[in-house]
N, C-alpha and C positions, 0 to 999 in steps of 0.2 A: 471524912475525907473520901474522895472518889477512889474506886478500885479500877485497875487496868489490867487487861490480859494481853501479853505480848507473845507473838509467835516469831521465832527466829530460825535462820539457817546459816550455818557457817560456810565460808568458802572452802574449797579443797585445801588451800594453803594453810588455813587456820587449823583444820583437822590434822594436817601433817605436823604442824607445830605442837599441837596438843598430844599427838602420839609420841613425839620426841621428848616432850616435857609435860606430862600430865599435870593438870591444875584444876583445883576446885573453883570454878568460875562464880559460884554463889557469893563468895567474899567480894569479888569485884562488883557484881550486880548490887549487892547490899550497899557498898560504898557509894555507887552512883546515885541510888535513890535517896540515901540518907543525906547526900550533899544538897538536896533540894527540900529537905524536911519530910521525906517520905519513909516508907517501910517496905521491905521485901517480904512477902508472905509465902512465896514458894518459887522453886526453880526446879524444872524437870527436863530431862532429855527424853526423846521419843523416836520411834520409828515412823516413817511416813513422809508426808510432804514437807514438814518442818522438823528441824533437828531438836528444838526445845521450846519450852514455854516458861514464862515468868508471870507471877501474880504480884502486882505492885499496888501500893497505896500512895497517893501523892496529894499535896495540898490542893492542886488545881490542874487544869489542862495545860497551862503554860509550863508549869514545873515538869510535868510528865513529858511534854514535847521537848523540853530542853534536854532531858535524859536521853530520849529516843534519838534526837539529832546528834548528840555527842557520840552515842554508841554507833549510829549509822555512819557517821563521818570518820570513824576509826579504821574502816576498811576490812575488818575481820569477818563481817557478815555479808552473805549473799542477799539476804532479805530480812526485813524486820517489819512486822505489822502490829499495831497496838490498837486495842479496842477498849473504849470506855464501857465499864460494866455498870448496869443500873440495878438497884435493889427492886424487889417486888413492890415495895411501897412507892418508890419513885415512878415505876411503871404504872401503878394504879393512879397516881396523881396525874401523869401524862394522859392516861386514858380519859380521866374526868375532864381535863383541860381540852382534850381533842373534841369534846362535845360542843365547845364554844367556837371552834374553828369553822368558818364557812367555806369549806373547800369546794371548788368548782372544777370538774374534770375538763381537760383540754377539749376545745371544740364544742362545748355545750353552752 
């Protein structure tokens, strides 16, 4: 199953609610991904541009998109970005396949 890395940031209102009622959001994240047949591999908070990161495994892009859309539509996040992660083997396969692509730069 593909792996996905999500970067998220809460709204100030969400942080205020969490301060008033601290909650382990890993449980919620786990329930979301399991509802589409996936697995949560990690949940971290961070300093910097993003408030946190999740590492998910989902059956396919549509399943992961469904989770991301549901979370984004909930209104608790200021931002959510999800990246499909590729294994080294997948990247090597893509590199070999790229040899067959006859790319032509614009204007040439």
